[in-house]
N, C-alpha and C positions, 0 to 999 in steps of 0.2 A: 509580501509577508504573509504569514499565516494569520488569519483573523479569528474572531470569536468562535466560529463553528468548529474550526480545526482544533482550537484550544479545548473546546468542550469535549470533543472526541477524545483528545490526549487525557483529559481530566476524568474520564469515565471510571478508569481503574486506578486512579491516584489515590494516595492515603487521605486526601482531603474530603473524599466521599466515603469510601470504605476501603479496607486493606486490599491491595492488589492481589495478595496471595489467595484470598478468599474466592475472587473471580477466577483466578487460575486454577484453584482447587476444583471449582465448578467444571470448568473447561476440560481439565484432565479427566474428571469422571465422564463428561460427555463423550470425550474421545474414546475412552475405555469402553463405556456401555455400547456405543454404537460401532465399535470396531469388532465386537465379539457377538453378532446377532445369533450365531448358531448356539452359542452358551446360554444366551437369554432364552432361546426357544425351548430348550431341553427341560421338561419338567424335573424339578428337584436337582438340577445339575449343580455340582461343585459346591455352591454357596453354603449349603447347609452342612456339608460333611465336615466334621471336625471344628464346627462352629460353636461357640460358647453361648449359653443361655443365661440371662441375668435375672435377678430377682426384681429389679426395677429398671425403667429406662434411664434413670440417673446413673445407676452403676454401669450400664451399657456405654453411656456417654463417657464416663470416667475411663473406662478401659479403652475406648477409642483413642481419647486424648493422650493417655499415658503411652500408648503404643506409637502414636505419632511423635510424640515429644522425645522418646528414647530412640526413634528410629529402629524399633524392634519388630523384624519382620515376622518372627515367629509369634510374637504377641498379636500382631495385626491379623495373622492367619487365624488365631484363636477368636479374635473379635468378628472378623468378616467372613471366615471360611478360608479353606486352602486355596481358592482360586481368586483371592482378593486382588491380585495384580491384574486381572482382567478388568476390574472395576476402578482400581487406583493405580495407574502405572507410574511407578516411583521416578522413572526417567523424565517425566513430564512435571514433576513436582520438586522444586528447589528448597534448599535450606530457607531462603528468605520467605517462601510460600508458608513453611511450617511456622516460622516465627511469627508471621502475620496472624495465623490462626491461632497460636498460643497466646499472642498479645491481645487479641479479641476476647479469648477465653478468659484471660485474667482480668479484663475490664468487667466481664459479667457473663454469665451463661445460665440457661435455664431449659427446662423440658416444656415444649408447647404441645398439648394435646391436639390431635387432628379432629377437626369437626366431623369429618367423613372417614369411617373406618376404612382400612386397606384390606380388600378382598374380605370384608365382613368381620375383620378382627381390629380390635383397638389398636391404635397407632399413635405415634408422637414424632416430633422432630426436635433436633438439638439446635438451639438458638444461641449464637455467641455474639459478644460485643454489643455496641450500640447502633449498629447501622440497619438492624432488622434482618441481618443475613441468617439464614438456617442451612444446616447440612442437608443436601437434598435426599440423602438416604434415610428412609423412615426406620423408626425403631418399633417393631411390630409384636403384639403379645400373642404367645401360643399357649398351649395348654401347660407347659412347663416353665413358662416364664417370657422374658423380653429378649429379642435379638434384632440385629440390623438386618434389613432385606434389601440389598443393592438392586435386585431385579425390579422390585416395585418403585424404586427411585428413578428408573429410566425415563418415565414420562415427564417427571418434574425437571430432570436435568435438561431434557430436550426442550421443554417450555422455556426454561431460563436461557438456554443458549440461543434459541431462535430470537426471543425479545431483545437480548443483548446485541445480536448481529443486526437486527433490523434497525435498532436505533443508531447503531454505528453506521449502517449505509445511509440513513437519512441525514446524520450529521456531515457524513462525507460529501453527500450531494450538495448540502448548503455551503461546505467549505469550498467546493468546486466553483460555485458562483462567485464567491469572494475572490478565489485565485484568478478566475477569467477577468474580472474587472481589474484586478491589480496587473495582470498580463497586458491588458489593452492600454494602460497608462504607459508601458514601456515601448510598445510596438505600434500602436494605433490600430490594431485588430486583435481578435480573439485567437486562442490557440486551437489547433486542430488535433492536438495529441495530449495526453495526460503526462506522459514520459517522454522527454525530448529524445530525438535521434542522437546517438553518441556524437559528441563534438559540436552539437548545434543547441539553439535555444527555441526550438519550434513546439515545445510542449510546455506544460505548466510546472514541470520539475526538471532540473538539471543539477548535477553535482557541482558544489562549489568548494573551492579552496578556503582554509582558514582566513578569516578577515574579509572574505568577499560577501557581498550582499545576497541573501537567501533567495532562492527561486520563488515564484508566487505561491506554489503549492507546498514548497519546502519538504522536509522529510516524511510528510504524510504520504506522499506519492510513491515513495521508492517500493513499497509493498503492495501498491495497488495495481492489480491487472488491468491493462488498458486496451485489450482487444478481445475478440470473442474466440480466439485459438487456444487459450489457456485450457489445461485439462479440467475436467468437471470437479476434481477435487480441490482445486486451487481456489484462491479468492482472498479479497482483503476483508477480513472479519466475515468470511463466508459469502462474499457477494462479488460479482462481476460488474464493471462499469464500461460504458461506451458513450463517446461523444456523438451527438446528433447534429446534423447540419441544416435542418429545416423544420418548419412548424406546419401544422395542419390547420384545417378550417375551424376547429374548436379552440385554438389558442387565441389569445388577445391579439387583434390586429389581423386575424385571418390567415390563410395559408400563404407562405412564402419561403423562399430558401435564404439560408443565411450567408452563402458564398457569393463573393463578388470578386472577378478577377483573380480566382484561385485562392483568395484570402477568406477567412471566416470573419467577415466584417458587419453583418447585419443582425447578429444575435448568436446564441449558442444554446445548447440543450445537452441533456444527459439521461441515459437510462441505466439503472441498476436492477440486477435480478440475482436470485439465490444461486450459488454455486451447485447446491444440492437441495433440491425442492424437498421441504418437510423435514430436512435435517440441519441445514446452516440457516434456513429462512422459509419464509412462506410468501410474503408480499414482495412485489416488484414496485420501482419507484421511477417517476420521471420528474424533471424540473427543467426550467429554461431560464433566460436572462432576467425574468421578472422575479424569480426567487420563490415561485409558488410550487410547493412540493405536493405531488399527487401519488397515491398508491392504488395497487390493484393485485388481486390474486389471479395470477395467470395460470394456475393450475400445474399439474405434474409436467406438462410439455411447455411450460412457460419459457424455459431457457431458449427453446427454438423461436418462439414468438418474439421475445425480447431482443434476441441477437439479430433477427431480421427487421426490427423496427428502424423505419427511415426517418421519421420525423416526430417531433413532440406534439401530440394531438390529444389532449385530455377531454375526450367525450364523457358522457354521463357515466360511463362504466369505471372511470378513474375517480377516486375520492381525494378531496384536499386532506392533508395531513401535516403533523408536526411531530418533532422528536419527543 
């Protein structure tokens, strides 16, 4: 069964913590902001043309919310500029996401002044609901008034996306440990694959019919890439995962292999690394059967390093971490 770490991963975006639509709205913004780097690099490109300026940041926030609530693209162009769909791709935001945002707005909303000005100009963010969530696009003051500046929101969107993905990778790694222990109870050894070969139970996940007992990793594994051959753009919450079959000298118990007679019998480990360094994540993670999670910044070429890793070997360059 999926145990506490997998449940925590599922609950990250649940309504018990904060509205799922708010997280998806941020994700959609992240996709748009980093899918259009040329637009962002062009001085004065698109955003400011035909964009409204407001007397107060509150008025700008009201206009944004009204445009979202009425699904009025012309009004949204007025608020964010003609090219707003480069920043908020409507195909990635569903009606439920809008309802979540509006529900949070109805609970409460306020303008929070930024302690540090944006590009030397006074700025503020729109906060909605009671979860502490703020719209990542700042409202910036100019000589003529206040307006949204999606370009300046790019850094905040990226920071939030990376933090969310890294926490998901850590929780997924901990869920992997739970799943391997559950798998051993069924087979007397550990799994060498995350997703089973079709028609077999040689991995932590396999499809089940209604009424059948769930596989150890359950539905969490369906979307999790399980080898190093997936494209750089893919990933489960922006990360790749690979099972390791040995540990090195810096692991508890010293160097040893986990394989015996072709079975993963003496332990297990996992490495997780960002699908796109600096965009979907920064830190890489390793864990083994002891459940101790470590992180390290492997740098821009870390995907190659992580994909070539042969053993769980947390030397002093790997730091203990928790979600």
